[in-house]
N, C-alpha and C positions, 0 to 999 in steps of 0.2 A: 288274707284277712282272718283274724281269729274267729274261729267257730265256737259259739258259746251256747247253741241251742236256746232254751227258753231263759229269759232273764225275769227278774222280779222288780216290780215297781215299788214305790214307797208304801203303797197299801197292802202289799204282799201278793198282788194278783200276778199271774204268769203273763209275761210279755214276750211275744215271739221276736225273732230277729228282724223280720221284715213284714210290714203290711203292704199288700199289693192292691192298688185301686184300679178298677176296670170299668170305665164308662161304657155302657152298652146301649145302643139303640138299634133295635131290629137286627140282632146278631144271633139269632137262635141256632143257626147252622154252624157258626164258628166257635161257639162258647165251649162245647165239650172238647173239641180239639185243642183250644187254648188252655183249658183246665188241665188236660193231660200234659201239655207242655210245661206249664208252671210247676205243676207237681214234680215232674221229672227233673227240671232244672234246679229247683231248690233242694230236692232230696239229694241229688247228685253232689251239690255243693255243701250239704250238711246244714242247711239253713232251716230253722223253724219259721213257719210263715202262717199268715192268714190272708185270705183274699176277700175283698169287698167288691162284689159286682153291682153297680148301680144302674138299674134299668130305668132309662131316661124316657118313660112313657111309651114303650114299644107297643105295637099293635099286633105283632106276631106271637110266637110262642116263647119269647126270651125269658119271660118270668117263670114259666113252667120249667124251662131248662135250668134256670137258677135254683128253684126249689129242689129239682132232682139232684143237682150237684151237691147241695148242702145235705141232703138225706144220705148221699153216698160218702161224703167226707165233710165232717163238720168244720174243717178248716175253711171252707167255702161259705161265705155269708152273702147276703144280698139285701137290697133295698129297692123298692119300686116307686117311682113317681107316678102321680095320677095323670100327668100330661108331660109332654116334652118341655124341659126347661132349658136344655142345652148343656154343653160339655162342662162349662164352668160350674154350673150348679151341681153336677154329678161329682166333680173333683172335690169341690168345697165340702159336700157332704161325706164323701169318702175320707178326706182329711180329718174331719171332726171325729170320725169313728176309728181311725187308725190307732192302734196300740203298740206297733212294733218300734223297736229302736230305730230302724230305718223305714222309709216309705218309698215305694216304687209306684209308678204309674205306667200302664201299657194299654193301648187301644185293643178293642175286642175283635178287630177285623183280621187278625193274623198276619198283617203286614210287618209287624214287629216281631222279632224272635224272642221267646221267653229265656232262651239261654244267655241272652245278653245281660239279664238282670244281675247274676252274680258277677259278671265281669265289671259292670258299672259300680257295683257295690265295693269290689276290691280297689278300684280307682279312687272311690269316695274316701274309704278308710286309709289306704296307703298315702294319699295325697293331702289328707286332712282337709278335704273340701266340704263345703256345706251342701252343694248341689252338683250333680253330674248330668248333663243333657246329652241325649243321643244325637248323633249327626248322621243322617241318611245320605251319605255322599253318593253312593250308587243307588239312586232312587228308582224303583220299579213302578213308575206311574207315567201317564201320558204327557206329552209336552204341554198340554192345556192346563196342567196342574203344576209341572216342574218350572217352567219359565216364569209365570206369575209369582210362584213361591220364592224363587231365587231373588227376584226384584224386591219382593216384600221384606225378605230377610236382609237384604242390602240396605234398604231404607231404615229398618229397625236397627241395625248395627250403627248407622250413621247418627241416628238421633239418641239412642240409649248409651253408647260408648261400650257396650258389652260385645266382645269379639266372638260371638257365636254365629255359626253358619246355618243353624236350623232351629230357630226359636220355637217353632210349632211341633216339633217332634214329640209324639205321645209318650215316648220311652224316656223316663227320667228317674232318678233316684235322689232321695233327699235324706238329711238327718231329720229326726222326728220333729225337733224344735222349729224347723224352718216351716213346715207345713202348718203348724199351729200358730204361726205368726202372720202368714200372708193371708190377705183377705181377697178371695177370688170370686168375682161375680160378672154378670153380664156375658161378655166374650173375652174376659181378660185372661183366660187359661193360655193364650198365645204368649203372654208376657210374664209368666211366673218367675222366670230368672230375673227380670227386671224388678218385679215386685219384692223379691227375696233380697236383692241388692239393696233396695230402699230400706228395708228393715234391718240392715246392717250385716246380712249374710252375703258378703261380697266375694267369698272364696268359691267362685263358680267356674266350671270348666266343661268341655264337651269331649266326646269319644265317638269314633266312628262305630256305627252299628250295622248289622245286616238288615236288608230290607227286602221284602217279598212282594210280589204282585198280589193283588186281591184275589182271593180264592172263592168266596161266596158273595153274592149280592153286588150292590153298587154303592158308590160313595154317597154319603148323606149330606155332603156340602156342596153348594152351587157357587156360581161366580159372585154372588153378593157377599161372600165371606171376605173377599179382598177389599171391598169398600168398608165393610164392618171392621176389618182389621185395621185399616188406615185411621178410621175414626177412634177406635180404641187405642191406637198408638198415641194419638194426640192426647187423649185422657190420661194414659199412664205417665207420658213425659211431664204433663202439667202436675199430676199428683205427686210424682217422685221428686220433682224439683221445686215446686212452689206451693204445695198443699199447706205447709206451715208458715209460708212467707208470700202470700198473694200480692202484697204491695210491691214486691220485687218484680213481679211479672207485669201487673197492670200499670204500676208506676213507671217502669222503664218505657212502656209504649207511650204512656201519657206524657212523659217528659219530652221524648223526641217529638211527638205531635205538637205539643204546646210551644216548644222552642221554635219549630219550624214556622207554625202559625204566627207566633209573635214576631219572628224575624221577617216574615213577608209584610206583615202590617206596619212594621217599623220602617222598612225600606220604602213602602208606599207613602208613608207619612213624610219621611224626609224628601222624597221625590216631589211631593205636593208643595212643601214649604220652600225648598231651594229652587226647584225648576218650574214650579207652577203647573205641573201636569195634573189632571184630574184623577182622583182616586177611584171613582166608580165608572159608570158608562160602560165603555167596551172593554174594561180591564177586569177579567174574571178572578185575578189574583186576590182582590179584596175578599171575595166570597170564599175562595179556598182558605185564605189565612183565618178568616172567622171560623170556618168549619173545623180547621185543624185545632184552634184554641179550644173550641167547644168539645171536640172529640178528646183532646188531652185532659180537660176538666173532668169529663165523664169517667175516663180511665182511672184518674186519681180518686174519684168517688168510689168507684167499684173496688179498688184496692183497699181503701179505708173501711169500707163495709165488710170485706172479706177478713180483715184483721180483726174487726169487732166480733165476727161470727166464731172465729177459731181461738179467740183469746181465752174463753172459759175452758176450753179443751186443753189448751196448752198450760193452764194452771193446775191441771190434775197430773200429779206424778206418774200415774199408771199409764199415761200416754206414751211414755218412753220405754223401749225395750231394754231390759237390764241383762247383760250377758253374764256377769259374775260379780261377786261381792266378797270382801274380807271385812273382819272387824265385828264389833258388837251389832247384833240384830235388833231392829226396832220390834218392840213388843207387838205392834200391829202388823208387822211384815209377815208375809206367808211365804215359805220356801216351797218351790215347786220343782220337782225333779224332772229334767228334760229327757 
């Protein structure tokens, strides 16, 4: 990868090669060692860098460590939340402040190796990718984490269509314009590759990275993260496929239900007229048919309401991400350097 040191943005401000976002929750013991590793990896690769450590409402000395790191090296900056908002909030805040041509994310627990960041950036640049995700193939975690994680990743691949083995790996690198486009909230940090694909950044790949056993403290995630992850997967799949066409989702379900219900009641009517069999009584099919018709009608109504809600948004041209343009520029248009 071409080493360019500091670049200049449109306003003349210096821009580092890479901004590194580090979400941290009660990681006071690991941060100094992580900082040394990041500094050594970037300096060895000839990369100018900035590090944003986002203290996600830690109750230990994490913020004091961040302040000390900044005093020792201004390339390390930090931000502290008043309470614990979660990893997605920390990443979104870091993405907003990132100024580098590239953006990298790495967890603060030392399980990911900082030396992998230059390697991932080389893959990103040489392959022309928008996003390169780490793959912890040889994962140094107990089976209580690895087995559910593999199942979770398999389900995500099935629903998303992205052939990644480790969606939730904290070690990823991006082109700057990618992180400025994705909207990460709730617990959607697990699905950033899918969110990026939705925004049109579909040149996504993965690369095996070295993984280490946890050195300090304990994991901050419990079993509930798998339930939350599944619910978030449903949210992301719906948003990425049907957010701008809700009628396609609700209308499809409504059509199937309505046709089945109508068919059942039509058959019962023919059976009554031709064979004289009673429609009601001990035949619950009548109730099933009516319920399916009612359910189908409700799905149609929900789809139409969804279309009415998103119509004003779709009429706004700024809704759509513009990758490039040629020809005369509109006087009202604003050109933003990526």
